[in-house]
N, C-alpha and C positions, 0 to 999 in steps of 0.2 A: 866694877872692873869691864874694860871692854874687852870684846869677843872677837875672835875672827872667824868669819864664815869662809869656809873654802870650795871652790869647785867640787861639786859632789861627783862620784862615781855612780851614774845611774844607769847602767847596763855594765855587763860582764866585760863587754869589748872595748868600751867607752875608754880614752886616753886622753881626750879634750872634749870640751865642752864648747857651743857658741850661744854668748848673753841674745836670745833673741829680742827680748824686752825687759825693761826695767819696770816694775810695779810701784817702785818707790824711789824718791828722789833723796838728794844729798839734803842732811837735816830734817827729813820726814820721821815721826815717828813710828816705831814698830814694834807690834805685840807678836808674843808666840804664836805661831799658826798663820801668821798674816803671807798672804801671797806676796813674795819678795822678788822673782823674775821669773821668767821661760827660758829654759834652757834647752838648746837644740845638742841634743846626742847624735851619735851615728843610727839611730835607729828611729828616735821620735823626737818630738819637740815636749818638754814636762814641765808642769807648773812646780815652783821650788818655792817652798813655804821657811819661814824663818823659826828658827829653835831658840831665838833669845828675844827678850824685851828690851827696848832703849830708843837709841836714836841713831839713823844711819850716818855715819862720821865718815865714812872713807867708800869709796866705790872703785875696785881694784880692776875691772874688766869693762871696758866701754860696752852699749848696746852696739852689735854686729860684730863684735871681735872673739876671738877664739883664745883659750888658756887651758894649760894643762890641768887634769884631774889633780885636786890637793892644792893648787895655787890660789893665792887669795882674791876673792870674789867681792868681798866686803867686810866692814867692821862696824859692828854695833856696839855702842857704848852710850855714857851718860853725855848731857849735852855739855860742851867746851871742855870734853875730858882731852887729857894730850896723849895723843898715838902714834906719836912719831917713834918712841923707842920699841913699839910693839909694831909698827912696820918694819923699822930696820932689822928687826930680829926674826922676822918670816923667813920662812925654809924655801919659800918659793917665789917666782918673779912677782913683783906688784905693778901695776899700770899707774899711770899720773891720777890725780883728781879728777874727778867727773867734768869740772869745768874746761879742763884741757885735752880729756879724752878724745871726744868727737872730732877736733881739727887735726889731731894726729893720726887718727885712722884716716883721714881724708888723704893726709899728706902721705902714708904709707902707700896708697894705691896708686897717688899719683906719681910716685918714685918709681914703680913696678912698671909703667909704660915705657915702651921703647923710645928710645931718644928720637928716632924717624918712625912715626907711625905708619903701619902698612895701609896700603891704599884699599878702602873696602866701600864696593858699591852701598852696601848697608852696615850703618855703624851699629853694632850692638856691644854694651859694656855690661858686663856681667857682674861687677863688682856691685857690692851693696853698698855704694856711696853714690849719689849723684843729687842735682836740685831738680825739685820738681818745677812743673809747669812752663819747660823752655828757658829758664834763668840757669847762668853759669854753663854756657854754651851747649844749652839742652841736655846737661846730664840731670838723672832724678835720684834723689836720696831716698831710700827707701829700706826698712828693717828687712833681715833675711826672712822672718816669718811672715812679711805683708808681701814679699815676693813670691813665699811659696803658695800662699793662697790666693793671691791674683794671678797665676799661673793655672792652678785648680781651677777657678771658676772662669778662666779665657779673658781675665781684664788686662787692658793696656793699661800698664801703670803710669803713663803720660796722661791719661784722663781723670787721675784721681788727684784731688787736692789735700797735700798733705797736713797734717795738724800738730807734728812734731817739731822739733825745735830745727831751724832753718827749713821749716816745710817739709820735713820728711815724713814719708808715708809709713804709718805704723797700722797694728791689726784693725785697730777701731775703725781706720779709715774704708779699707777693704771691706770690713763687715757692711759699712754704712754707705757704700757707694751704689749709684743708683744708676743706669745708663743715660736716663734723660738728664743727668747733671754732665754727661761727657760733653767737652766741645766739640764742635766741628773741624773734622781734620780734611784736608786737601788731598786727592788724588787718592786713587785706588790702594788697597792695602794687601798684603800677603805675609803667608808665613815662611815664604822661601826668599833668599835675596835674586833679584834680577840676573840674569845671565847675562855678563857684560865683557866676558873675555877677558877680565883682569883676576888674577892671582889674590886671594883674599881669604881671611880665617876668622874666626869668632873661638876665643881661648877663655874656657870657663873654668875659674878655679873649682877643685874638687870639694864636694860637700863632706861633711861627717862620716854619714853613710858610704860613700863611696870611697874614701880612706879606709874605713873597716873592712868594707868587702876585700880590697886589694890587700889588705894585711892579713887578714883571716885565711883566706882563700889561697893566696902566696905561701902563708905556712902550710895548710892543707894539702897543696899539691906539690910541694917540693920537698915535704917531710914524710909523708903517707906514701908508702908503697901501693898505689891503687892499681887494680885490676878488674875487668869489667866482665860481666857475664849476660849474654843477650840470650831473647827467646821471645817466639812468636804466641799469641794467646788467640784461640778462635774465640769471636766476641757475640756469636749468634744466641746463645743460650743468657748471656747478660742482657742483650739487646730486648731480649722477649720479657725477659723479666723486669727491665726497667720500664718498658713500655707498660706492663699489667700493671706496676705500680702506680704509674703515674696517670692512669686510664681516667681515675673519678676525679683527678683535679684538686682533691683535697690536700694532697703533697707532691711536691716536685723534688725528685731527687736526679742527681747528674751522674756521669759516669766516673767521675772523680770522686764522688761520692762512695761509689759500689769498690773502687780501686783502693780506697783508704781503709774502707773497713775490711776487705778482703787481705790488706799488709796486715793489720791489726790479729786477724785471724792465723795467718800463717807465722805471724812472729810468737804468737801463743805456742805453735807446736815447734818452734824453731830458737829456743831463748838464746842460743848463742850469735845470732845475729844482732838480737835486741841489745847491742854492748856497745860500749865506752873505752877508749883509748886513754887513761889515766897516766900514762909514763912508765911508771913503776909496777902499773898492775893493770888488769882488765876488768871493768865492772859490767857483771852482767844482771841487768836491770829484771827486777820481778814484774816491776810496771811497764805499761807501754803507752809510751805519750810522742804522738808522731807530730812531727813539723812538715809544715805545707808551704811551700814555695811561694810567694806571691810576689809579683813583679810591682815595682813602685815608681815614680818619677825619678828618683834618684839612685835606682837599683834594684837591690831583691831583699826582702824580709823573710824569716821563717816561723812565723805564729805557730805555737804548739796547740792541738787537740789532746787536752789531759786523758788519761785512762780511756784512749779511742777503743780497747775491743769490750768493753761495757756499754758502748754506745750502738744506737741502731742508725741506720741509715739517714732517718730523717735529723736525728739529732747532730750527726757529723756534720751534715749540710747546712745545716742552720747556723752553727760555730763555725765552719769553715767560711761561709759567707758572711757574717758578723765580723770576724777578725779581719779577712780581707778587707773589707770596705773600711777599718778602723785604720789598718796599716796604710792604706791611701791616703788618710786626712792625719797621717802622724799621731793618732790618737791611741795607740797600742802603749800598754803599759809593759815596763821591761820585764817583769814576771810571766807576762803571756809570752814572751818568744824565748825564754830559758826552760831547760830541762828536757828538749828533746831527747828521746832515743833512738829514732829513725826518721828519715826523712825521705817526702815523695816531692817530685817535680814534674808537674806535667806541663808540656808544651801543645799536646794534640790539638788545644782550641786554636793554635796558630799554623795547623797542616802540618807540622813538623812529624815525620813518620818516625826518627831514630835519631838518638843523641844520646851522649854521656853526660853526668853532672860532677862537678867536684865536691867530696863528700863533705859534708858539715861539721868541723871538729866539736866536740872529742867523737862522734858518732862514728861506728865501724861500717857503716853503709849510707847510700843513699838510693833511691829508687828513681830512675827516668822512664815517663810514660809517653808514647809518641801517641800520633791521631789513630781512630779505626778506619780501616781503609777496606772499601770494596776490591776485592782481588780471588781470581779463580783459585779454588784449594780442591787438596784431592780427597775425597771421602768416599770410601767402600769401592776403592779402583776404580773411580769414574771422578772427572774434573766437573765442579759444580759452583756456582756463585759464593763467597764467602766474606767475611768480615774479620779481619785479623788487625790485632793491635800489638806493636813490638814494646817490649819491656826491657830496659837495660838496667843491672844492679853494678854499682858501683863498688868495690870493696877496699878497705883497708886491710892488707895481709898479714898487718900485725895483729890484727883482732879475728880474722874471717879468713879460714884457709878457702880455696876451690870448691872442695867437696862440702862443704858446710855452706855455702852460698848458694850452690847448685841446688841443692835438696832444699833450701828454701825457695827458690824459685820456681821449681817443679811444684811444691805444695800450693805456691801462690796462682800458678797456671790452672791449677785443676779445681783451685776453689773459685776462680774467675769463670771458669768453663762450666762450672756446676754451682751456681750461685746459691742454691740452697744450702751447700755446704758451710756459708758464711751465719747460717743461724744455729749451728751445732756446737 
């Protein structure tokens, strides 16, 4: 009997997915465990394996198209089996057969263009449909995954020969691309449109990640009563401690590693801050999992360092580097971005002195970390050179009251100003 394969829910915030690549064609034999497709979620591009044996009888979502979670992704059954009744009884929208899905996806994008196009000095088409090698009015067909990979590698899609249907550029084309194979291009290239005095714009469809960020943080900001606590930290001792740790060259830790470790130590002493808003209850977590905000191409992800308070500077630093690198390549697994009990966002490396963050639900707090700034400070009634870092704690007043948040921030300051306390 034929089985429906539905669009999986691959992350806790996923509401729809995009098929970045099909690894099986209509009529192909499929075994349980075979790689069926690559699904782009709001956080990463995930490989999706088949749970069934049989033949791929129907593809419900074309490559590059989006579909809601639980909609019909495919049907697997016996060769020649009649699946019309199965499709008719499906509870979710079903796309056309794979033979017609590609042209329909093209037509949909074409219809969405304005009747009178805006005059632009540089034409950029962000939609994932176009013809390669200058055909079809210079439009470039490429899968979403291929576009992401090309962008990360700094490769111009126009220089790649597509091997997919209708010369569509797919993942393997980007992986196998060599600069020597690129055709010569006339004229100078630039990352920015030339200044012409003509009004123009480029409109880019929102990615799954950008949609999730908008949905999640809007809900947080508009439903959670935020309040903010700010404090300055004298970083002289922390700077000296870091210099001593890094002196032999065997290990290198960053100030962010020290902040994350200090936050874990402070949370252990203030468990009411290590809490989540659950609607009908407040969950006070006995474990400490700190999420660390990482900027990626499409927005922001928050991978989690599990049991942070049990780890040292070096282990925390290594995990953060690994998580950040894989986040930027969309290689994180959903479980690596779930379960955080507190979050840290650090913009100090960009020269930002002071900012506030929106709480990452269901957490009760998030800490914003600014740069370490050289500034005059008062010590022993004298003005002397100093190094100060500003911290801002965003609190959900439903979870954390002002006095509780202030006590936590005071402890965090004491730990950072006396780094040996992180070892206690």
